[in-house]
Every structure is written in structure tokens, then in C-alpha cells.
N, C-alpha and C positions, 0 to 999 in steps of 0.2 A: 598450620603444617608445622612439621618438628623440620629445627635448622640443618642438620647434620648426619648422617650414618657412612659409617667404619665397615666395611665387608672383607670378608674372606670366605673363600671357598674350598670345600672338604669333603673326602669320603672317608669311610671305616679308618682305612691304613695311612689318613695325616691327622689325628684327631691330635699328639704332642705337636704337632707343626704348626695347628690353629692355634694353638695354647700358648705357644711359643712368639707367635706373632702378635697377636689380640696384650699379651706381657708389655713387649718390645715398645709395642703401641700407648699402652698404659705409661708404664715408668720413665720410658726417654723422650716419647712423643705430648705425653699431656692431655691426650685428645679429648675434647671437650662434649662432643655428640654422644649418641650414641652407637654401641657396639652391634655387631651380625653377624653370626655364622650362617652361610649359605650351607644348608647341611643336603648331600646328595648321598643318600641310601647309608644313613649312619644308623645303628640301634637308639631306642630310644633311651636305653640304660647308659648310654655313652653321652648322649646329650644335658644331662641332668648337672650335670658340672657347670656347663654353658648358662642353663638358664637359674641354675643357684648364683651365678657371679652377674646375673643382671643383663646378660647378653643374650638378644634377640636370637631366637632359632627360627628362622624359614626351611622349612621342608622342602622339597622340590621334588617334583617327578622327575625324573630321568628322561632325558631327549632319543639316547640307545643305550643299547645293554652289551655292545660287544665294542672289543680292542679295534682301532685302525692303526695302521704304522708303529707306532712308539705311544701314540697317547690311550691312554685310558676312556673310556663314556664320560668319566664326572666333569672334565675341562669343558666340555660343550652345555653343562646348566650353567655355565659364567653369562648365558644369554638371558637367563631370569634377570639378571640385573635393569636390565630394559622391558622389563614385565611395567604394569599398570600399580604392583604392591607396591613398587619404591617413589611413587610420587608421594607419599604421605612426608616423605623429605624434600627440603630444600636443594639440599645437594648431596651426593654420593661417593666418595672415595673407593675403591675397591685395590686390596693386594691380595698378592700371590701367597700362598703361604709358604715359599719357598724366598720369603723375605725377615732381614732382621732392620729394625727402624731403628735410627739412632740418634735423631732431632725431632723436633716439633714440625708436624704437616698439617698444621693449621690452616696454612696461607692454599693447600687444596678444597676445604671448605668453604671457600669464598668466589668459586671459579664460575663464569658463567660461559655456557656451549660447553664442548667435551673438549678434554685434554687427553693427550698419552706422550710418552717418549719416545723419539725414534732411532733406532740403531743407527746411523750413518752410512747411505748408500743403498737402503736394503730395500731393494726395489719387490713389488706387489706382484709382480708376474714371476720371480722366482721361488712365490713363498706355493706356487700351483705346479706341481711338479708330473701331472698328466697331462698335459695339452691336449693334442688330438683333435677333433672337432669341439670337444668344449670350449677351446680355447677362443674360436669363433664365433662362440655363441655370449663367452664373457665379454671379447671384443664390441659385440654388438650393442651392451645394455651396457657397461662399465667401462669409461672413454677413458681412464686415466690408470690403467695398469701397469705404467712405470712410474706410478708415482711412489713417493717414499711411504714404506708399511712404518704404523706405528708398535712398541710392543706392548700387548694385553695383559701385562702383569700388574701393573700399577692405571691407573684409569681416575678420572676424576670428571666427574658433569655432574651439571646442573637438570636438575628432574624436568626440567621444562621441555629437553630434549626427546623425553619421553613420549610420543605419541601414543592414540589410541590402538594404534596397527603394529607401532613398530617392535615388540615381541613375536605376532605372528608373522611379521615380513621375515625377524631374522630365522624364525624356525621356516621359512619357506626356503630360503638360500640357504639354511642347513640340509634339507631334504635335497634338495639341488644338483649343491655342489658338494658335499660332504665326503663324498666317493673320489675327488679329483682335486682336492685340499689336503693340506699337513697340518691338521688340527684347526682350534677353532678361531685362531689369529685372523688367517685369510679371511675366513668366513665374515669376521668384525669387520676388518679394514676395507672388504665390498662393499659392505654399507654405509659405513662412515667417511668413506674416500669421500675428501673435497672440503669435508666438513669438521674437522677433528684440528684441534691447536695443538703446540707443540710444547710441552712441558721442559723444562732443564734439565739436564742429564743427573745432578744432584737427587733427584726425587726417582731416580731409577735405573742406578747404576749397575751396570751387570759385573757380579764376582765371578771370572775365568781364574785368574790370575791370582796369588794371596796379594790380597787390598792392605796387608800391614806396613809393607816398603811401600806402597804406592800412597797412602794415607802420610805416611810419613814424609815425605817428600814434597808432595802435591795437594795437602790439603784433603778433606773430609767430604764423603757424601750422608745424603741426608737418610735416603732407603736406597739398602744392600739389597741387591736382586742374586740369587746363584741362581744364575741361568746356564751352567753346567752340568754334569754329572757328578761334581764334585761338591755335594749338596754339607752343608753346616752341621746336620746332626749324623753327619759318621765321624766317627773316631779320629779318625785320622788327618781332618779336614783343622788348619790353624784357626778357623773359630770354633770350632766347636766346645770348648769353653764356654765363650759367651752365649751359644745357643741355649747351652746347659743352663747358666744360671740363668737366663730368661725362662725359661720353662719350668725352673725350681720356684721362681719370685712369681708365677701364675697364680698358685693360690692365694696370693696376699693383693691380688686384686681385689678393688672396693669404688664401685663405682658411684658409692654414695658418697665417697670420699675421692674427689677428684687430685690430681698433682700437678702443678706447673711442669712443663716440656722444659728438655734442654733447649737451648737455641744456638743453630749454627752460626759461627760469628764468618764474618766479612773474611775474616784473616784465612780461617779455616774451611771455607767452601773451596772444591777438588775443581783448579784449573785444568780442565778436561783437554783445551789444544797443547798445550808444554805437557799433557800427561800424551797424548798422541802421538807427539812428535819424538818424545822420548822412546816409544814403542817401538816407532821407525829405527830409530836410530838404534838401537837395540839387536834388532833383528839383523841388522847390517853388521852390524859387529859380530854377532855371533853365526853369520853363514848359514842359517838355517830359522824355520819356522818353528816347529816346536807347537806347543800348547797356545805360546802368545799368537800364533797364527790365526788364532779360531777368533779371539776379538777383533785381532787388526782387519780378518777378514768381513768383518759383522761393518765395522765401521768404513774402511776404504778397500772396496774387495781388488781396485785398479794397483792400489801400491801391492797388497798381497800378493796380487800374481807376480807383479813384478821382484820381488822377495824374492817369489819362490822359485824364478829363474836363476838367481844369483848362488852358486851353488860351488 
């Protein structure tokens, strides 16, 4: 059994995003395990670059061929992470392709069980938007619908959580509830409810505002996850230069010659509790929610709706 594998998922529209992700992992994190691209309907000619770099390509058959709400069909291929194929590695670390890795994530390759980050106060039943009679069915089978939801953009797990029927069970959940849920995340939460463990926020820090000022004041995160529509590959993003530099360096990835990653010192670690208090104070002074409210709503809906009434 191999030790660990770093995985991202991409379709033909996110090839450069996958390259950037692997580049930031190679140069900034110094990842020592395998690299794997979960390929959702990518033409073979576009996969040559990854194979040449020594990145494993795992082609998967789409589970669905049409778009639901805002989500394309590729996101559901994330379920393949829990197929028997991945039991050849002891540990699996998955990162969405809209991520920039800043520091070493080697700690994620030594975990036992299933780990992910929660965006505070976000409950599972909030993710199910077409309740009706289907909610009663869910309540009957899933008792913890008011439990916290993990974000599926960063997941780290030991492969012993993958059982013979895990992938089949996930597909069954998918076919049963895809029409009443928003994306793959609530479906994964249904399956792993009650058995997942919480990762520190620095391994999946949601970039909604510009983190440049945040980092200067409160410290840095290991993994930056661009969860809003303001993606780093857009030229008007304050992260565009960094993202572009990582993409350009991708051609220099050499898995036969690994490099040491950047270690995040304790002094530089994001003080998340102070950061959250800063957001609250800022909102009160500003007397409006605006873009800052998006991140606040995810972490503390109660405070968000109180502040929304202060006009």
C-alpha cells in the first residue's frame, strides 16, 4: 500500500485550475506523496501534460450529464474518491481546484478517519432546499439534520473508511436525493454525518473578501479556498498575479526531484476568533452588511441577521 495521494477534480473547463493547484502544492507545500487528477470528461490530448509530469490520471464515468441549479455534473464525480480504487493508498487528501496552497499540508497525510472543515453554524438542513415530503423521509433515516455541515472542498481521510459498498451507497444517495439538494456537499454530509472530524480553519480558509489585509493583521492560512464567484484566475482579483505565477511554474514540476515545503510558523497562523470579532465590529461601524456579510452569514447566521437589522 502506498502512503498518500493528493487529488483534485477537473473537467475540460478547469484544466489550468488543476495545473495551478498541483503547482502550488508542489512548490509551496512540498507534497511528498502521489499526485492524482480525477478526470471528468477531459479529452485525452489534454491529459498528456499531466501524465508527462508523473501525475496519475484517473478517468471517471460521469454520474450525471446535465446541470442542476448552479452546479455542473462534474462535481458529483467527487464520489469516486470513495471507490475501492483509492484503497491502494493509506491516506487520501482532496482539494478543490479553486484553491491556492500556501504552506505544507503533510500533516493531512497522517490522519486516521475522515476530516474536513466546517464553516461555523451552517447546518445540514439549511442545505436541503426542497423539503416537502422528502424531508420527512430524510428525518426518518438521518437523525442529525441539525448537525454542522463540513465543506467538501478540502477532505482528508485514511482509506480504511472506504468499505466494499461505500461508493455504491453514495451513488444510491445521489440518485435518491440529487433532486432535492444543492450540489454534492449535502449528499456527502448525509453519508458521513456523525463520523467526520473537524479540521482547523487554516486548512480550508474561505476567501470571500481580500485576504491580503486579513493576513497582514491576523496571520496566514495554509489553504486558501475561493468559495465565492471572485475566483483568483479572474484578472480583477487581487490574487490573480499569485495564481498566474503558480500556473506558469507548473511546467517546472518535477516529481522525481521533490522539494521541501514552506512551514507555517505559530506566529503566522490565522487567529480566527480575533478575525471573526473584527468582522462583527467592522459591520457595526459600517452599518451595512455588503460583501462582508456573506462570510459572516456562514460563520454566525445569528449575528448576521442581528446586524442586518441595524440600518
